[in-house]
All heavy atoms as an XYZ file, in Angstrom:
867
protein
N      58.999     -9.007     11.382
C      60.409     -9.053     11.406
C      60.969     -7.749     11.528
O      60.468     -6.690     11.025
C      60.902     -9.592     10.065
C      60.914    -11.154      9.959
C      62.080    -11.816     10.605
O      62.335    -11.613     11.805
N      62.831    -12.603      9.850
N      62.071     -7.583     12.350
C      62.837     -6.320     12.492
C      64.318     -6.658     12.176
O      64.849     -7.617     12.551
C      62.677     -5.793     13.943
C      63.599     -4.578     14.101
C      61.254     -5.472     14.197
N      64.868     -5.780     11.335
C      66.292     -5.883     10.989
C      67.019     -4.771     11.558
O      66.604     -3.600     11.434
C      66.427     -6.014      9.497
C      67.712     -6.370      9.045
N      68.485     -7.428      9.371
C      68.622     -5.637      8.147
C      69.705     -7.498      8.840
N      69.805     -6.396      8.032
N      68.233     -5.062     12.194
C      68.997     -4.053     12.864
C      70.422     -4.045     12.358
O      71.020     -5.213     12.262
C      69.054     -4.320     14.354
C      67.742     -4.450     15.016
C      67.873     -4.930     16.493
C      66.938     -3.088     15.023
N      70.921     -2.950     12.080
C      72.364     -2.861     11.650
C      73.103     -1.794     12.387
O      72.679     -0.580     12.310
C      72.498     -2.528     10.122
C      73.922     -2.415      9.656
C      71.773     -3.615      9.254
N      74.137     -2.152     13.134
C      74.884     -1.213     13.953
C      76.132     -0.644     13.170
O      76.550     -1.251     12.180
C      75.538     -1.881     15.185
C      74.481     -2.429     16.201
C      74.552     -3.953     16.230
O      74.926     -4.557     15.164
O      74.139     -4.474     17.254
N      76.501      0.525     13.440
C      77.669      1.090     12.948
C      78.273      2.022     13.949
O      77.571      2.518     14.926
C      77.438      1.776     11.660
O      76.476      2.825     11.804
N      79.480      2.551     13.736
C      80.074      3.612     14.565
C      81.109      3.163     15.556
O      81.684      3.954     16.225
N      81.355      1.798     15.668
C      82.363      1.395     16.553
C      83.794      1.706     16.021
O      83.973      2.238     14.981
N      84.760      1.463     16.915
C      86.098      1.814     16.532
C      87.003      1.780     17.705
O      86.657      1.379     18.898
N      88.252      2.327     17.407
C      89.316      2.437     18.445
C      89.379      3.937     18.907
O      89.412      4.787     18.001
C      90.609      2.014     17.926
C      91.792      2.183     18.784
C      91.752      1.401     20.107
C      93.117      1.908     17.961
N      89.362      4.198     20.146
C      89.374      5.450     20.653
C      90.312      5.536     21.907
O      90.316      4.487     22.676
C      88.002      6.073     20.924
C      87.286      5.321     22.039
C      88.025      7.580     21.259
N      90.887      6.694     22.168
C      91.666      6.838     23.462
C      90.744      7.100     24.594
O      89.684      7.664     24.517
C      92.727      7.921     23.318
C      93.896      7.613     22.422
C      94.905      8.578     22.443
O      94.689      9.814     22.665
N      96.137      8.190     22.119
N      91.237      6.746     25.838
C      90.497      7.034     26.991
C      90.161      8.515     27.119
O      90.973      9.309     26.804
C      91.282      6.564     28.217
N      88.926      8.736     27.444
C      88.494     10.186     27.615
C      87.834     10.611     26.250
O      87.235     11.773     26.331
N      87.916      9.874     25.251
C      87.329     10.200     23.914
C      85.800      9.837     23.860
O      85.197      9.420     24.782
N      85.276     10.112     22.666
C      83.903      9.867     22.409
C      83.605      9.070     21.157
O      84.445      9.094     20.209
C      83.094     11.270     22.279
O      83.265     12.004     23.400
N      82.457      8.420     21.111
C      82.059      7.697     19.841
C      80.576      7.721     19.953
O      79.941      7.820     20.982
C      82.550      6.130     19.967
C      83.892      5.758     19.579
C      84.113      4.310     19.831
C      84.229      6.158     18.120
N      80.044      7.660     18.707
C      78.509      7.534     18.614
C      78.179      6.275     17.808
O      78.592      6.199     16.670
C      77.962      8.780     17.924
C      76.375      8.751     17.976
C      75.790      9.985     17.375
N      75.718      9.889     15.919
C      74.863     10.693     15.217
N      74.089     11.415     15.813
N      74.937     10.628     13.908
N      77.495      5.417     18.428
C      76.961      4.176     17.712
C      75.643      4.468     17.170
O      74.872      5.220     17.674
C      76.952      3.049     18.783
C      78.221      2.669     19.479
C      77.978      1.451     20.326
C      79.327      2.441     18.550
N      75.356      3.859     16.070
C      74.025      3.900     15.296
C      73.515      2.526     15.147
O      74.250      1.648     14.948
C      74.258      4.712     13.967
O      74.735      5.990     14.158
N      72.226      2.428     15.215
C      71.466      1.211     14.957
C      70.350      1.547     13.991
O      69.343      2.136     14.412
C      71.015      0.664     16.280
S      70.070     -0.893     16.089
N      70.562      1.240     12.675
C      69.518      1.460     11.693
C      68.486      0.328     11.769
O      68.873     -0.876     11.811
C      70.227      1.566     10.403
N      67.244      0.730     11.676
C      66.161     -0.261     11.922
C      65.331     -0.329     10.612
O      65.075      0.694     10.082
C      65.328      0.159     13.004
O      66.146      0.411     14.193
C      64.249     -0.882     13.396
N      64.929     -1.496     10.177
C      63.937     -1.668      9.114
C      63.060     -2.808      9.469
O      63.318     -3.593     10.377
C      64.690     -1.873      7.792
O      65.528     -3.112      7.955
N      61.914     -2.885      8.732
C      61.060     -3.971      8.943
C      59.800     -3.485      9.733
O      59.291     -2.308      9.515
N      59.273     -4.232     10.626
C      58.012     -3.965     11.377
C      58.339     -3.020     12.525
O      58.178     -3.396     13.679
C      57.393     -5.228     11.870
O      57.069     -6.079     10.825
N      58.715     -1.771     12.181
C      59.263     -0.833     13.232
C      58.069     -0.453     14.142
O      58.319     -0.252     15.349
C      59.825      0.408     12.503
C      61.035      0.015     11.647
C      60.184      1.471     13.453
C      61.551      1.030     10.691
N      56.874     -0.371     13.634
C      55.797      0.114     14.405
C      55.426     -0.906     15.626
O      54.738     -0.482     16.548
C      54.585      0.357     13.619
O      54.150     -0.839     12.974
N      55.885     -2.108     15.509
C      55.610     -3.098     16.549
C      56.651     -3.055     17.703
O      56.544     -3.911     18.563
C      55.584     -4.531     15.888
O      56.778     -4.818     15.280
N      57.680     -2.274     17.552
C      58.803     -2.267     18.542
C      58.197     -1.568     19.865
O      57.773     -0.415     19.805
C      60.017     -1.489     18.039
C      60.587     -2.275     16.819
C      61.021     -1.332     19.118
C      61.792     -1.571     16.129
N      58.446     -2.210     20.978
C      58.081     -1.640     22.269
C      59.204     -0.919     22.957
O      58.977      0.250     23.423
C      57.692     -2.818     23.216
C      56.466     -3.494     22.758
O      55.507     -2.891     22.329
N      56.461     -4.805     22.829
N      60.351     -1.515     22.879
C      61.544     -0.706     23.324
C      62.775     -1.233     22.618
O      62.750     -2.285     21.993
C      61.727     -0.908     24.812
C      61.981     -2.259     25.342
O      63.069     -2.739     25.223
N      60.918     -2.949     25.893
N      63.817     -0.472     22.717
C      65.127     -0.781     22.020
C      66.111     -0.346     23.024
O      66.014      0.356     23.943
C      65.237      0.115     20.717
C      64.198     -0.145     19.656
S      64.451      0.830     18.182
C      66.022      0.107     17.614
N      67.394     -0.851     22.648
C      68.498     -0.514     23.543
C      69.817     -1.116     23.005
O      69.876     -1.625     21.941
N      70.749     -1.015     24.009
C      72.135     -1.492     23.690
C      72.531     -2.300     24.788
O      72.428     -2.031     25.983
C      73.065     -0.282     23.590
C      72.682      0.653     22.454
C      71.921      1.725     22.494
C      73.296      0.521     21.093
N      71.952      2.270     21.185
C      72.839      1.597     20.341
C      74.199     -0.311     20.490
C      73.077      1.810     18.984
C      74.545     -0.127     19.177
C      74.023      0.973     18.434
N      73.147     -3.457     24.513
C      73.836     -4.362     25.350
C      75.304     -4.319     24.941
O      75.666     -3.867     23.799
C      73.333     -5.790     25.284
C      72.186     -6.154     26.141
C      70.909     -5.744     25.817
C      72.437     -6.827     27.280
C      69.826     -6.067     26.657
C      71.297     -7.192     28.126
C      70.042     -6.796     27.729
O      68.970     -7.110     28.493
N      76.183     -4.739     25.839
C      77.595     -4.894     25.466
C      78.087     -6.161     26.179
O      77.655     -6.598     27.143
C      78.401     -3.666     25.864
C      78.499     -3.515     27.469
C      79.344     -2.223     27.674
N      79.474     -1.980     29.140
C      79.948     -0.881     29.628
N      80.364      0.176     28.848
N      80.057     -0.709     30.942
N      79.189     -6.744     25.493
C      79.775     -7.962     26.025
C      81.298     -7.803     25.869
O      81.805     -7.757     24.757
C      79.272     -9.230     25.298
C      79.811    -10.519     25.921
C      79.026    -11.669     25.483
O      78.340    -11.712     24.471
N      79.031    -12.856     26.296
N      81.978     -7.824     27.030
C      83.400     -7.744     27.065
C      83.918     -9.238     27.113
O      83.257    -10.105     27.538
C      83.904     -6.993     28.208
N      85.155     -9.372     26.640
C      85.779    -10.730     26.663
C      85.668    -11.376     28.074
O      86.064    -10.744     29.039
C      87.235    -10.417     26.269
C      87.166     -9.236     25.442
C      86.085     -8.376     26.096
N      85.228    -12.543     28.147
C      85.120    -13.319     29.403
C      83.987    -12.817     30.368
O      83.934    -13.341     31.472
N      83.146    -11.957     29.891
C      82.054    -11.386     30.705
C      80.790    -11.693     30.088
O      80.657    -11.910     28.856
C      82.259     -9.875     30.998
C      83.538     -9.578     31.722
C      83.580     -8.082     32.082
C      84.789     -7.740     32.976
N      84.865     -6.286     33.357
N      79.759    -11.551     31.000
C      78.382    -11.822     30.489
C      77.884    -10.443     29.699
O      78.377     -9.390     29.980
C      77.428    -12.114     31.583
C      77.585    -13.386     32.197
C      76.490    -13.778     33.243
O      75.985    -12.871     33.886
N      76.070    -15.002     33.326
N      76.951    -10.659     28.840
C      76.299     -9.533     28.114
C      75.574     -8.799     29.145
O      74.858     -9.273     29.935
C      75.459    -10.024     26.984
C      74.983     -8.925     26.080
C      74.200     -9.505     24.947
N      75.016    -10.366     24.008
C      74.703    -10.754     22.835
N      73.544    -10.321     22.383
N      75.498    -11.460     22.053
N      75.817     -7.450     29.132
C      75.049     -6.508     30.114
C      74.335     -5.395     29.421
O      74.783     -4.946     28.374
C      76.085     -5.869     31.111
C      77.086     -5.018     30.452
C      77.950     -4.266     31.523
O      77.589     -4.239     32.721
O      78.987     -3.617     31.094
N      73.241     -5.030     30.012
C      72.418     -3.910     29.459
C      73.127     -2.598     29.657
O      73.482     -2.327     30.852
C      71.037     -3.924     30.042
C      70.072     -2.837     29.620
C      69.693     -2.919     28.221
C      68.802     -2.835     30.454
N      73.294     -1.810     28.688
C      73.950     -0.501     28.809
C      72.851      0.579     28.903
O      72.901      1.388     29.781
C      74.796     -0.261     27.568
C      75.392      1.182     27.557
C      75.901     -1.264     27.497
N      71.853      0.599     27.994
C      70.858      1.570     28.007
C      69.658      1.122     27.127
O      69.819      0.337     26.246
C      71.418      2.912     27.359
N      68.514      1.650     27.551
C      67.299      1.277     26.657
C      66.373      2.462     26.606
O      66.478      3.382     27.477
C      66.560      0.099     27.289
C      65.972      0.309     28.640
C      65.376     -0.966     29.114
N      64.947     -0.806     30.521
C      64.589     -1.834     31.299
N      64.596     -3.088     30.781
N      64.193     -1.690     32.477
N      65.623      2.458     25.572
C      64.624      3.575     25.397
C      63.271      2.944     24.936
O      63.295      2.112     24.094
C      65.206      4.634     24.348
C      64.230      5.797     24.157
C      65.396      3.940     23.013
C      64.860      6.884     23.415
N      62.211      3.451     25.507
C      60.913      2.900     25.200
C      60.300      3.532     23.983
O      60.770      4.632     23.470
C      59.976      2.976     26.377
O      59.663      4.387     26.583
C      60.560      2.324     27.624
N      59.174      3.083     23.452
C      58.568      3.766     22.417
C      58.074      5.132     22.793
O      57.877      6.032     21.967
C      57.389      2.954     21.822
O      56.441      2.643     22.901
N      57.834      5.387     24.159
C      57.384      6.699     24.617
C      58.540      7.565     24.899
O      58.356      8.727     25.205
N      59.803      7.090     24.767
C      60.903      8.006     24.901
C      61.662      7.877     26.287
O      62.634      8.630     26.539
N      61.088      7.057     27.238
C      61.716      6.888     28.557
C      62.966      6.108     28.319
O      63.132      5.198     27.519
C      60.696      6.107     29.446
O      59.580      6.875     29.686
N      63.960      6.559     29.198
C      65.322      5.934     29.069
C      65.776      5.313     30.396
O      65.380      5.763     31.496
C      66.419      6.911     28.520
O      66.400      8.007     29.545
C      65.979      7.546     27.242
N      66.605      4.363     30.339
C      67.273      3.739     31.471
C      68.745      3.457     31.149
O      69.042      3.094     29.984
C      66.575      2.481     31.870
C      65.187      2.578     32.333
O      64.216      2.425     31.549
N      64.969      2.939     33.616
N      69.609      3.516     32.158
C      71.060      3.346     31.901
C      71.606      2.454     32.989
O      71.135      2.526     34.125
C      71.724      4.745     31.936
C      71.346      5.701     30.848
C      70.326      6.584     31.039
C      72.025      5.577     29.627
C      69.969      7.447     30.051
C      71.639      6.509     28.583
C      70.603      7.417     28.864
O      70.330      8.285     27.864
N      72.612      1.798     32.630
C      73.396      1.075     33.660
C      74.150      2.141     34.455
O      74.478      3.157     33.984
C      74.451      0.174     32.974
N      74.294      1.716     35.727
C      74.954      2.733     36.658
C      76.368      3.103     36.098
O      76.796      4.239     36.275
C      75.052      2.095     38.077
C      73.756      2.037     38.757
O      72.845      2.744     38.389
O      73.672      1.313     39.760
N      77.036      2.163     35.497
C      78.369      2.315     35.004
C      78.536      3.421     33.897
O      79.642      3.853     33.701
C      79.082      1.061     34.633
O      78.287      0.518     33.564
N      77.420      3.715     33.242
C      77.470      4.637     32.198
C      76.640      5.845     32.392
O      76.716      6.776     31.573
C      77.056      3.989     30.854
C      77.873      2.654     30.620
C      75.579      3.679     30.820
N      75.918      6.000     33.464
C      75.080      7.107     33.766
C      75.983      8.470     33.775
O      77.035      8.412     34.341
C      74.407      7.019     35.053
C      73.216      6.148     35.137
C      72.549      6.089     36.395
C      71.303      5.165     36.321
N      70.727      5.031     37.733
N      75.487      9.445     33.059
C      76.209     10.693     32.968
C      77.304     10.756     31.890
O      77.784     11.810     31.601
N      77.566      9.545     31.236
C      78.596      9.593     30.193
C      77.924      9.166     28.827
O      78.378      9.545     27.801
C      79.585      8.527     30.465
C      80.409      8.837     31.820
C      81.580      7.900     31.995
N      81.245      6.517     32.073
C      81.719      5.587     31.372
N      82.570      5.889     30.286
N      81.349      4.388     31.456
N      76.929      8.251     28.897
C      76.291      7.771     27.660
C      74.869      8.277     27.554
O      74.214      8.473     28.567
C      76.206      6.260     27.719
C      77.449      5.502     27.467
C      78.731      6.148     27.632
C      77.478      4.138     27.319
C      79.853      5.459     27.588
C      78.707      3.456     27.228
C      79.895      4.135     27.371
N      74.454      8.662     26.385
C      73.137      9.091     26.057
C      72.508      8.219     24.911
O      73.152      8.143     23.854
C      73.098     10.517     25.729
O      73.710     11.302     26.715
C      71.714     10.985     25.469
N      71.289      7.585     25.198
C      70.606      6.910     24.153
C      69.523      7.798     23.533
O      68.869      8.525     24.289
C      69.965      5.569     24.726
C      69.434      4.699     23.589
C      68.982      5.880     25.722
C      69.030      3.327     24.138
N      69.290      7.697     22.293
C      68.258      8.495     21.648
C      67.766      7.771     20.460
O      68.383      6.813     19.954
C      68.871      9.841     21.266
O      69.902      9.768     20.296
N      66.586      8.297     19.870
C      65.976      7.732     18.681
C      65.645      8.838     17.723
O      65.167      9.852     18.190
C      64.737      6.846     19.008
C      65.002      5.609     19.785
C      63.706      5.004     20.159
N      62.891      4.519     19.060
C      61.887      3.758     19.213
N      61.426      3.408     20.414
N      61.282      3.326     18.111
N      65.881      8.675     16.456
C      65.371      9.570     15.384
C      64.437      8.765     14.580
O      64.779      7.985     13.710
C      66.559     10.050     14.548
C      66.154     11.047     13.582
O      64.951     11.120     13.183
O      66.920     11.905     13.111
N      63.080      9.036     14.992
C      62.102      8.171     14.333
C      61.969      8.445     12.859
O      61.570      7.624     12.055
C      60.707      8.424     14.998
C      60.657      7.983     16.423
O      61.229      6.947     16.669
N      59.949      8.558     17.244
N      62.297      9.672     12.394
C      62.232     10.034     11.005
C      63.329      9.228     10.179
O      63.060      8.898      8.950
C      62.503     11.590     10.794
N      64.428      8.834     10.863
C      65.441      8.094     10.156
C      65.452      6.672     10.556
O      66.339      5.876     10.104
C      66.798      8.749     10.525
C      67.009     10.179     10.009
C      68.438     10.645     10.381
C      68.662     12.010      9.715
N      69.968     12.575     10.056
N      64.445      6.268     11.435
C      64.398      4.938     11.934
C      65.792      4.434     12.426
O      66.242      3.318     12.109
C      63.954      3.935     10.767
C      62.567      4.214     10.324
O      61.740      4.622     11.169
N      62.268      3.949      9.085
N      66.361      5.275     13.200
C      67.686      5.002     13.757
C      67.813      5.336     15.244
O      67.291      6.294     15.717
C      68.793      5.764     12.974
O      68.702      5.443     11.611
C      70.165      5.504     13.525
N      68.406      4.474     16.003
C      68.690      4.651     17.385
C      70.281      4.987     17.593
O      71.119      4.430     16.802
C      68.383      3.411     18.230
C      68.700      3.519     19.700
S      68.181      2.062     20.548
C      69.167      0.863     19.805
N      70.556      5.740     18.552
C      71.958      6.155     18.711
C      72.372      5.921     20.186
O      71.538      5.890     21.120
C      72.146      7.697     18.411
C      71.746      8.048     17.094
C      70.542      8.598     16.790
C      72.608      7.796     15.955
C      70.174      9.053     15.515
C      72.211      8.245     14.684
C      70.958      8.790     14.464
O      70.627      9.131     13.247
N      73.752      5.780     20.360
C      74.279      5.711     21.701
C      75.519      6.683     21.568
O      76.511      6.242     21.029
C      74.644      4.307     22.088
C      75.215      4.196     23.506
C      74.090      4.462     24.516
C      75.727      2.775     23.692
N      75.324      7.793     22.146
C      76.467      8.706     22.335
C      77.241      8.378     23.557
O      76.727      8.353     24.663
C      76.001     10.180     22.414
C      76.986     11.186     22.549
C      77.944     11.336     21.299
O      77.518     11.356     20.161
N      79.288     11.436     21.495
N      78.477      8.060     23.336
C      79.375      7.685     24.453
C      80.509      8.666     24.677
O      81.326      8.836     23.808
C      79.922      6.315     24.138
C      78.911      5.236     23.872
S      79.607      3.620     23.642
C      80.590      3.766     22.141
N      80.499      9.344     25.724
C      81.497     10.300     26.077
C      82.356      9.820     27.249
O      82.012      8.840     27.987
C      80.856     11.588     26.441
C      80.073     12.212     25.261
O      80.404     12.000     24.157
N      79.057     12.838     25.646
N      83.472     10.440     27.534
C      84.372     10.071     28.535
C      84.714      8.598     28.659
O      84.618      7.935     29.662
C      83.854     10.600     29.985
O      83.537     11.970     29.875
N      84.907      8.056     27.493
C      85.185      6.579     27.486
C      86.408      6.145     28.297
O      87.370      6.851     28.419
C      85.300      6.166     25.984
C      84.023      6.098     25.218
C      84.251      6.072     23.725
C      83.180      4.887     25.632
N      86.198      4.876     28.800
C      87.173      4.345     29.637
C      87.493      2.954     29.134
O      86.688      2.338     28.464
C      86.616      4.147     31.106
C      87.476      3.564     32.116
O      87.635      2.362     32.160
O      88.187      4.412     32.876
N      88.788      2.470     29.349
C      89.137      1.175     28.899
C      88.100      0.020     29.318
O      87.955     -0.914     28.642
C      90.500      0.893     29.468
C      91.112      2.215     29.540
C      89.924      3.204     29.867
N      87.397      0.289     30.494
C      86.371     -0.648     30.869
C      85.244     -0.745     30.006
O      84.395     -1.647     30.088
C      85.989     -0.343     32.371
C      87.083     -0.574     33.439
C      87.330     -2.014     33.614
O      86.358     -2.816     33.712
O      88.482     -2.450     33.525
N      85.070      0.229     29.082
C      83.969      0.292     28.144
C      84.224     -0.518     26.925
O      83.388     -0.797     26.110
C      83.649      1.757     27.726
C      83.234      2.580     28.892
O      82.345      2.147     29.600
O      83.664      3.734     28.914
N      85.408     -1.092     26.812
C      85.792     -1.919     25.700
C      84.970     -3.202     25.667
O      84.811     -3.957     26.631
C      87.251     -2.355     25.800
O      88.136     -1.189     25.617
C      87.660     -3.314     24.715
N      84.203     -3.385     24.513
C      83.342     -4.477     24.444
C      82.750     -4.510     22.992
O      82.982     -3.610     22.146
C      82.225     -4.394     25.385
N      82.062     -5.536     22.655
C      81.207     -5.562     21.475
C      79.855     -5.113     21.911
O      79.316     -5.598     22.875
C      81.077     -7.013     20.880
C      80.195     -6.957     19.668
C      82.459     -7.519     20.408
N      79.350     -4.089     21.222
C      78.076     -3.470     21.533
C      77.097     -4.018     20.579
O      77.278     -3.890     19.319
C      78.133     -1.950     21.444
C      78.937     -1.364     22.658
C      80.281     -1.552     22.791
C      78.151     -0.629     23.672
C      80.926     -1.034     23.934
C      78.893     -0.086     24.700
C      80.283     -0.317     24.903
O      80.942      0.213     25.964
N      75.941     -4.322     21.068
C      74.810     -4.950     20.347
C      73.499     -4.097     20.543
O      73.176     -3.819     21.702
C      74.460     -6.355     20.733
C      75.608     -7.311     20.546
C      76.524     -7.615     21.611
C      75.717     -8.047     19.378
C      77.531     -8.476     21.428
C      76.771     -8.992     19.214
C      77.605     -9.200     20.296
O      78.697    -10.063     20.113
N      72.908     -3.769     19.465
C      71.585     -3.112     19.623
C      70.502     -4.225     19.597
O      70.769     -5.255     18.967
C      71.300     -2.012     18.625
S      71.163     -2.481     16.957
N      69.356     -3.919     20.255
C      68.352     -4.925     20.189
C      66.956     -4.087     19.996
O      66.935     -2.927     20.295
C      68.227     -5.697     21.507
C      67.647     -5.010     22.720
C      66.355     -4.993     22.926
C      68.492     -4.248     23.490
C      65.795     -4.301     24.040
C      68.018     -3.604     24.596
C      66.638     -3.626     24.850
O      66.091     -2.951     25.880
N      66.019     -4.854     19.569
C      64.618     -4.341     19.568
C      63.686     -5.347     20.018
O      63.764     -6.585     19.626
C      64.267     -3.829     18.027
N      62.756     -4.932     20.806
C      61.768     -5.941     21.404
C      60.402     -5.694     20.873
O      59.875     -4.537     21.119
C      61.830     -5.854     22.911
C      60.940     -6.903     23.588
C      61.012     -6.865     25.088
N      62.290     -7.081     25.612
C      62.736     -8.304     25.908
N      62.032     -9.388     25.692
N      63.980     -8.430     26.421
N      59.824     -6.691     20.223
C      58.332     -6.600     19.959
C      57.805     -7.743     20.851
O      58.088     -7.662     22.071
C      58.154     -6.949     18.451
O      58.638     -8.292     18.081
C      58.826     -5.981     17.523
N      57.095     -8.724     20.402
C      56.789     -9.867     21.149
C      57.930    -10.849     20.948
O      57.978    -11.928     21.578
C      55.413    -10.502     20.760
C      55.344    -11.056     19.409
C      55.685    -12.327     19.058
C      54.970    -10.210     18.372
C      55.562    -12.855     17.792
C      54.894    -10.684     17.006
C      55.200    -12.006     16.703
N      58.917    -10.481     20.062
C      60.131    -11.296     19.892
C      61.297    -10.278     20.253
O      61.110     -9.066     20.369
C      60.228    -11.756     18.551
C      59.227    -12.857     18.063
C      59.364    -13.167     16.606
C      59.416    -14.114     18.894
N      62.366    -10.929     20.306
C      63.613    -10.094     20.607
C      64.600    -10.139     19.372
O      64.908    -11.270     18.993
C      64.426    -10.541     21.854
C      65.557     -9.650     22.345
C      65.174     -8.403     22.647
C      66.158    -10.459     23.615
N      64.986     -9.041     18.794
C      65.867     -9.028     17.681
C      67.192     -8.400     18.085
O      67.226     -7.450     18.873
C      65.240     -8.233     16.539
C      63.942     -8.769     16.005
C      62.705     -8.381     16.639
C      63.960     -9.704     14.951
C      61.505     -8.941     16.143
C      62.727    -10.287     14.553
C      61.504     -9.900     15.113
O      60.341    -10.378     14.613
N      68.235     -8.829     17.385
C      69.607     -8.363     17.735
C      70.254     -7.845     16.381
O      70.092     -8.429     15.376
C      70.451     -9.472     18.340
C      69.980     -9.876     19.707
C      69.203    -10.912     20.009
C      70.314     -9.271     20.933
N      69.070    -11.058     21.318
C      69.735    -10.000     21.934
C      71.127     -8.102     21.190
C      69.881     -9.647     23.324
C      71.257     -7.811     22.618
C      70.640     -8.563     23.564
N      71.146     -6.869     16.621
C      72.109     -6.581     15.450
C      73.255     -7.439     15.532
O      73.394     -8.368     16.398
N      74.178     -7.254     14.629
C      75.380     -8.089     14.476
C      76.434     -7.774     15.426
O      77.398     -8.490     15.621
C      75.849     -8.101     13.058
C      76.767     -6.959     12.708
C      76.027     -5.590     12.476
O      74.765     -5.563     12.598
N      76.813     -4.518     12.229
N      76.323     -6.595     16.024
C      77.399     -6.155     17.006
C      78.439     -5.214     16.329
O      78.787     -5.374     15.156
N      78.974     -4.304     17.097
C      80.120     -3.425     16.698
C      81.157     -3.363     17.776
O      80.760     -3.089     18.928
C      79.554     -2.058     16.202
O      80.654     -1.337     15.663
C      78.971     -1.296     17.359
N      82.402     -3.461     17.374
C      83.494     -3.456     18.352
C      83.839     -2.043     18.848
O      84.055     -1.185     17.948
C      84.711     -4.147     17.790
C      85.859     -4.117     18.808
C      85.696     -5.062     19.979
O      85.284     -6.197     19.921
N      86.049     -4.489     21.157
N      83.851     -1.811     20.068
C      84.397     -0.559     20.689
C      85.576     -0.928     21.528
O      85.570     -1.768     22.414
C      83.328      0.134     21.483
C      83.950      1.295     22.280
C      82.131      0.553     20.648
N      86.712     -0.266     21.186
C      87.942     -0.511     21.951
C      88.502      0.830     22.469
O      88.688      1.727     21.638
C      89.025     -1.119     20.970
O      88.489     -2.411     20.481
C      90.311     -1.406     21.770
N      88.679      0.922     23.739
C      89.143      2.155     24.405
C      90.617      1.861     24.858
O      90.743      0.997     25.746
C      88.264      2.623     25.529
C      88.681      3.951     26.034
C      86.830      2.723     24.992
N      91.540      2.595     24.320
C      92.922      2.391     24.788
C      93.235      3.357     25.959
O      92.736      4.468     26.079
C      93.893      2.628     23.630
O      93.791      4.002     23.203
N      94.162      2.954     26.800
C      94.487      3.722     27.968
C      95.723      4.624     27.668
O      96.332      4.535     26.517
C      94.869      2.822     29.117
O      95.980      1.911     28.792
């Protein structure tokens, strides 16, 4: 079992920054990769960024150069640093962790005002 708790969402003006956190507990050593998805109203959930246990990262084209995913293994926490935010980034952001199962956090709302 892996338990994920997100934090750090909120309301920010366009051009601003937020940092999301995903605190992890449970069978952390069994995690293969982790990442962030987001879901905007009326849209499908989309992958934003992911990071493997070896530290390799991937990003959606829409966030490349603006968002940075990272992990602090000592704190069992994953982060998503989001800069130059745009109203199009408004969504509920979910962290996930993949072992041989897929675990999700509860989601955190990010709202970017124009």
